[in-house]
C-alpha positions as CSV (number, residue, x, y, z in Angstrom):
1,M,0.0,0.0,0.0
2,N,1.2,3.5,-0.8
3,S,2.8,5.1,2.2
4,N,0.9,8.4,1.6
5,L,-2.4,6.4,1.6
6,V,-1.5,4.7,4.8
7,F,-0.7,8.0,6.5
8,L,-4.1,9.4,5.2
9,L,-6.0,6.4,6.6
10,L,-4.3,6.6,10.0
11,S,-5.0,10.4,10.2
12,L,-8.7,9.9,9.4
13,L,-8.9,7.1,12.0
14,I,-7.3,9.4,14.7
15,I,-9.7,12.2,13.8
16,S,-12.6,9.9,13.8
17,C,-11.7,8.6,17.3
18,K,-11.2,12.1,18.6
19,N,-14.5,13.2,17.2
20,E,-16.2,10.2,18.7
21,K,-14.7,10.9,22.2
22,E,-15.8,14.6,21.9
23,S,-19.3,13.5,20.9
24,I,-19.5,11.1,23.9
25,K,-18.2,13.8,26.2
26,N,-20.7,16.4,24.9
27,Q,-23.6,14.0,25.2
28,S,-22.7,12.9,28.7
29,A,-22.3,16.4,30.2
30,P,-26.0,17.3,30.0
31,Q,-27.1,13.9,31.2
32,N,-25.3,14.6,34.5
33,K,-27.4,17.7,35.0
34,V,-30.9,16.2,35.6
35,G,-33.4,16.5,38.4
36,Q,-32.7,19.2,41.0
37,Y,-29.4,20.7,41.9
38,I,-27.5,23.7,43.0
39,T,-24.7,25.2,40.9
40,I,-22.1,27.8,41.9
41,L,-22.3,31.0,39.8
42,G,-19.8,33.1,41.7
43,I,-17.6,32.9,44.8
44,A,-16.2,36.4,45.5
45,Q,-17.2,39.0,48.1
46,D,-19.3,42.0,46.9
47,G,-16.4,43.8,45.2
48,G,-15.4,40.7,43.1
49,F,-12.0,39.7,41.9
50,P,-10.0,41.6,40.6
51,H,-11.1,44.3,43.1
52,I,-11.3,48.1,42.6
53,N,-8.1,50.0,43.4
54,N,-6.0,46.9,43.1
55,P,-4.4,47.3,39.6
56,Q,-2.0,44.5,40.4
57,E,-4.9,42.1,40.6
58,F,-6.2,43.3,37.2
59,L,-2.8,42.9,35.7
60,A,-2.5,39.4,37.1
61,V,-5.8,38.4,35.5
62,H,-4.9,40.1,32.2
63,K,-1.6,38.0,32.1
64,G,-3.5,34.8,33.0
65,V,-1.7,34.5,36.3
66,R,-4.9,34.8,38.3
67,K,-8.5,34.0,37.5
68,K,-11.4,36.4,37.4
69,E,-14.1,35.5,40.0
70,L,-17.7,36.7,39.9
71,V,-19.6,37.8,43.0
72,V,-21.2,35.1,45.1
73,S,-24.4,33.6,43.7
74,L,-26.1,30.2,43.5
75,G,-28.3,28.8,40.8
76,L,-31.1,26.4,41.7
77,I,-32.4,24.2,38.9
78,D,-35.3,21.8,38.7
79,H,-35.1,20.1,35.3
80,S,-38.2,18.0,36.0
81,E,-40.3,21.2,36.1
82,N,-38.2,23.3,33.7
83,K,-37.5,25.9,36.4
84,K,-34.4,27.8,37.4
85,Y,-33.9,30.3,40.3
86,L,-31.1,32.7,41.3
87,F,-29.8,33.4,44.8
88,E,-28.4,37.0,44.9
89,A,-28.7,39.7,42.3
90,T,-25.0,40.6,41.9
91,P,-23.4,43.2,39.7
92,D,-22.3,40.2,37.6
93,M,-25.8,39.0,37.2
94,P,-26.0,39.3,33.3
95,E,-23.0,36.9,32.9
96,Q,-24.3,34.6,35.6
97,L,-27.8,34.4,34.0
98,A,-26.1,33.6,30.7
99,N,-24.0,30.9,32.3
100,L,-27.2,29.4,33.9
101,E,-29.0,29.4,30.5
102,N,-26.1,28.1,28.4
103,Q,-24.7,25.5,30.8
104,H,-27.8,24.4,32.7
105,L,-31.3,25.2,31.6
106,K,-32.9,27.2,28.8
107,N,-36.6,27.8,29.2
108,N,-39.0,30.5,28.2
109,T,-37.8,33.0,30.8
110,I,-34.4,34.5,31.7
111,I,-35.1,33.4,35.3
112,D,-38.1,32.1,37.3
113,G,-37.3,33.9,40.5
114,V,-34.5,35.8,42.3
115,F,-33.9,35.4,46.1
116,L,-32.2,38.3,47.9
117,T,-30.4,38.0,51.2
118,H,-29.8,41.7,52.1
119,A,-29.2,45.2,50.8
120,H,-25.4,45.3,50.4
121,I,-24.0,46.0,47.0
122,G,-23.0,42.6,45.9
123,H,-26.4,41.0,46.8
124,Y,-29.1,43.1,45.1
125,T,-27.7,45.8,42.8
126,G,-27.8,43.4,39.8
127,L,-31.6,44.1,39.8
128,M,-30.7,47.2,37.8
129,H,-30.1,45.0,34.7
130,F,-33.9,44.2,34.7
131,G,-34.7,47.9,34.2
132,R,-35.6,50.0,31.2
133,E,-31.9,51.0,30.5
134,A,-31.0,47.3,30.0
135,M,-33.4,44.4,29.6
136,G,-36.7,46.1,30.3
137,A,-37.9,42.9,31.9
138,K,-41.5,42.1,32.7
139,N,-42.6,40.9,36.2
140,I,-39.5,39.0,37.2
141,P,-40.4,37.4,40.6
142,V,-38.0,38.8,43.3
143,Y,-38.2,37.3,46.8
144,A,-37.4,39.6,49.7
145,M,-37.9,40.0,53.4
146,P,-40.1,42.9,54.8
147,R,-37.3,45.5,55.3
148,M,-35.7,44.5,52.0
149,K,-39.0,44.8,50.2
150,S,-39.6,48.2,51.8
151,F,-36.2,49.4,50.9
152,L,-36.8,48.6,47.2
153,E,-40.2,50.1,47.2
154,N,-39.2,53.4,48.8
155,N,-35.9,54.2,47.2
156,G,-34.8,55.0,43.7
157,P,-33.8,53.7,41.3
158,W,-35.2,50.4,42.6
159,N,-38.8,51.6,43.0
160,Q,-38.8,52.4,39.3
161,L,-38.3,48.7,38.6
162,I,-41.5,48.1,40.6
163,S,-43.6,50.9,39.1
164,L,-42.6,49.8,35.5
165,H,-43.4,46.2,36.5
166,N,-39.8,45.1,35.6
167,V,-39.9,43.1,38.8
168,E,-42.6,41.8,41.1
169,I,-41.7,41.6,44.8
170,N,-42.8,38.4,46.6
171,L,-42.8,38.9,50.4
172,L,-40.9,36.4,52.5
173,K,-41.3,35.7,56.2
174,A,-38.5,34.4,58.5
175,D,-38.7,30.7,59.1
176,A,-41.7,30.3,56.8
177,T,-41.1,27.7,54.1
178,I,-42.3,28.3,50.6
179,T,-42.7,25.6,48.0
180,L,-41.1,26.4,44.6
181,T,-41.7,23.2,42.8
182,K,-42.9,19.7,43.8
183,A,-39.4,18.8,44.8
184,I,-37.9,22.1,46.1
185,K,-38.6,24.1,49.2
186,V,-36.9,27.3,50.4
187,T,-36.9,28.7,54.0
188,P,-35.3,32.1,54.9
189,F,-33.9,32.7,58.4
190,I,-32.5,35.8,60.1
191,V,-28.8,36.1,60.7
192,P,-26.9,38.9,62.4
193,H,-25.2,41.3,60.1
194,R,-24.7,45.1,59.4
195,D,-28.4,45.8,58.6
196,E,-28.3,49.5,57.6
197,Y,-31.0,49.2,55.0
198,S,-32.5,45.7,55.4
199,E,-32.5,42.6,57.5
200,T,-30.1,39.8,56.5
201,V,-31.1,36.3,55.9
202,G,-29.6,32.9,55.0
203,Y,-31.6,30.2,53.2
204,K,-32.3,26.6,53.7
205,L,-32.8,24.8,50.4
206,E,-34.5,21.4,50.4
207,G,-34.8,19.0,47.5
208,S,-36.0,15.4,47.3
209,K,-32.6,14.0,48.0
210,A,-30.6,16.6,49.9
211,S,-30.7,19.9,51.7
212,A,-28.4,22.9,52.0
213,L,-27.7,26.1,53.9
214,F,-26.7,29.3,52.2
215,I,-25.2,31.9,54.5
216,P,-22.9,34.1,52.4
217,D,-22.9,37.0,55.0
218,I,-23.0,36.9,58.7
219,N,-21.3,38.4,61.7
220,K,-19.4,36.2,64.2
221,W,-21.0,32.8,64.8
222,S,-21.3,33.6,68.5
223,L,-23.7,36.4,67.8
224,W,-26.2,34.1,66.0
225,E,-28.9,32.6,68.2
226,K,-28.3,29.2,66.5
227,N,-25.3,26.9,66.8
228,I,-23.5,26.7,63.4
229,V,-22.1,23.2,64.2
230,D,-25.6,21.9,65.0
231,E,-27.1,23.5,61.9
232,V,-24.4,22.1,59.6
233,K,-25.1,18.6,60.9
234,K,-28.7,18.9,59.8
235,V,-28.0,19.4,56.1
236,D,-25.9,17.9,53.4
237,Y,-24.2,21.1,52.2
238,A,-23.4,24.3,54.0
239,F,-22.3,27.2,51.8
240,I,-21.0,29.6,54.4
241,D,-19.3,33.0,54.8
242,A,-15.5,32.8,54.1
243,T,-14.9,36.5,53.6
244,F,-11.6,36.5,55.4
245,F,-9.1,33.8,56.3
246,E,-7.8,35.3,59.5
247,D,-7.3,38.5,61.5
248,G,-5.0,41.2,60.2
249,E,-5.9,40.5,56.5
250,I,-6.9,44.0,55.6
251,P,-5.4,47.4,56.5
252,R,-8.2,48.6,58.8
253,P,-9.8,47.4,62.0
254,M,-11.5,44.1,61.2
255,S,-14.0,44.7,63.9
256,E,-15.7,47.0,61.3
257,V,-16.4,44.0,59.1
258,P,-16.9,41.2,61.7
259,H,-17.3,38.2,59.5
260,P,-16.3,34.8,61.0
261,F,-12.7,34.1,59.8
262,I,-12.2,30.8,58.1
263,S,-9.7,30.0,60.9
264,E,-12.5,30.6,63.5
265,T,-15.0,28.4,61.7
266,V,-12.4,25.6,61.3
267,A,-11.7,25.9,65.1
268,L,-15.4,25.4,65.9
269,F,-15.4,22.1,63.8
270,K,-12.0,20.8,64.9
271,N,-13.4,17.9,66.9
272,E,-16.0,16.9,64.3
273,T,-15.6,14.0,61.9
274,K,-14.4,14.4,58.4
275,K,-17.9,13.7,57.2
276,V,-19.2,16.7,59.1
277,K,-16.4,18.9,58.0
278,S,-17.0,17.9,54.3
279,K,-20.5,19.4,54.5
280,I,-18.9,22.9,54.7
281,I,-18.3,24.6,51.4
282,F,-16.6,28.0,52.0
283,I,-17.8,30.8,49.8
284,H,-17.9,34.7,49.6
285,F,-14.1,35.3,49.5
286,N,-12.8,38.8,49.8
287,H,-10.1,39.7,47.2
288,S,-7.6,39.8,50.1
289,N,-8.4,36.2,51.2
290,P,-5.6,34.0,50.0
291,A,-7.9,31.0,50.1
292,I,-9.6,32.3,46.9
293,Q,-6.6,30.7,45.2
294,K,-6.8,27.0,44.7
295,D,-3.1,26.4,45.3
296,Y,-3.0,28.3,48.7
297,P,-1.1,25.9,51.0
298,E,-3.5,26.5,54.0
299,R,-6.5,25.8,51.8
300,L,-4.9,22.6,50.6
301,K,-4.3,21.5,54.3
302,L,-7.9,22.2,55.2
303,Q,-9.1,20.3,52.2
304,K,-7.2,17.2,53.4
305,Q,-9.1,17.6,56.7
306,G,-12.4,17.5,54.8
307,F,-13.4,21.1,54.4
308,R,-14.4,22.2,50.9
309,F,-14.1,25.5,48.9
310,A,-16.6,26.6,46.4
311,N,-15.6,26.8,42.8
312,T,-17.6,28.4,40.0
313,G,-19.4,25.7,38.0
314,D,-19.6,23.2,40.8
315,V,-22.8,21.2,41.0
316,F,-24.5,19.8,44.1
317,P,-27.4,17.4,43.7
318,L,-30.5,18.3,45.6
């Protein structure tokens, strides 16, 4: 056989095998995303990463040394009922909604509901994209607690979203469970935080197979009326505040931003089993927190102990 012909046949065979593998890979990916699940749409604190007034961070991302991280948000998907929900309306919401649609579920609406935790910039200001200057949306359901609802209704530009029917506010009540779909329930609960404009809540998400806590923002665990160790034991996943790794991380008194340090949370769980520790998924990393980097040595040590760290794109069956 002519050597050129042999080379051509081998090349076609290699290409065919490669295409077959890619086809199998592409077919299997959506099949893993069925039923109900949570997906991570962002992991950073309100200011994102890179962070304003930190040109070295922007340069690192530009050079590919560091990875851009979107502001903390969860997607909640129920494929059986063709529904998708968003937890937090971040400044990065347009990209996060596009990720939700392109990678998880495309239906006849951009989102079936948005749940807010509180009135700090990384958690509600994305609502502006539903307004007349951007999408001009119609009656997007937004779920909010009483003070949060009042804040949106009585302050511009947010009240324009309501008057123009871009959004429709659905009132939540602390510790009152709402049923989103046949398989999914959501319960808000009050947590202590800097509540200048609204109360702050965490959420319990319940599916047919698993349950989760979502507490992206809270003051020190000792100020909460509940015991975080006990609450984590009751669920399968706990996405909890990891704003800072330890004291002295930023050049101002950290009592002004009294989040629980990762080091403090770890200390509370030091005597628990690896199974319990593995329920914790740290999220909401400030740009200063070295644990936002996957190769940070202390993060790697904690992962060996069982603790987990949220990564954008992660999926958790519910």
